[in-house]
Residue, then its C-alpha position, 0 to 999 in steps of 0.5 A: x482362793x475363796x473370798x471370806x465374808x466381810x463384816x462392817x463395824x456395826x456387826x462387831x458392835x452388835x456382839x457387845x453384851x447388852x448392845x441393843x438395836x435402835x430403830x430410827x423410825x420409832x426413835x424420838x428426834x432427840x434420841x436421833x440427835x443424841x446418836x447423830x451428835x456422836x457420829x458427827x463428832x467422830x467424823x470431824x475428829x477423824x478429819x481433823x486428826x487426818x490433817x496431821x499430828x498436833x497437840x491435842x488442844x489444837x485438835x480440840x480447838x479445830x474440832x470445836x469450830x465444826x461441831x458448834x451449833x452455829x457451824x452445824x446450822x450453817x452446814x444444814x442450810x447448805x444441805x437442805x436443798x439436797x435432802x429427799x422428802x423423807x430426810x427433810x421430814x426427819x430434819x424438821x422433826x429434830x429441829x422442832x423437838x423441844x430440848x430440855x437444855x437451853x442453847x448455850x452461847x448460841x442463838x435459839x435458831x442455830x441451836x434448833x437447826x443444829x438439833x435437826x442436823x444431828x437428828x438427820x445424821x443419827x437417822x442416816x447412821x442408824x439406817x446404815x445409809x453411810x454413803x448418803x450420810x457422808x455425801x450430805x456431810x461433805x456438802x455441808x463441810x465444803x460450804x463451811x470451808x468456802x465460808x471460812x476461806x472467804x472470811x479469812x480473805x476478807x479479814x486479810x484485806x481489811x487488815x491490809x487496808x489499815 
């Protein structure tokens, strides 16, 4: 039996009336961040939902810990040493872009680093470099998980000493 041609999700999205293509090389860093924000949000929501059924409010709370600017900034610091020169240039363009909206409840440094993170995610997604995208996100998430575990352990130790 002959194997059929398999299409990825993007092939089907291109079939939606009015759907255009976005060129990551000519897009502004804020457009890349706009797309990257959505892609990263979907990754995190799928990860959190995959940990088991819970109330949507609890899913939202857990998702928020990963998608806030301070968390993305933390993950970006872990990812930076693994970036290629091209990826680092995309990140820098995103980080240095002047956003219209100010940082909400975040430091300006975290907010700008998070914008660079999202721009990089958007760039990789639009270039269909899904393997590289997931590789870098996994590096960031692993560092975040380690940080959260050590903070939790330290908190328990402090509470035990009281």
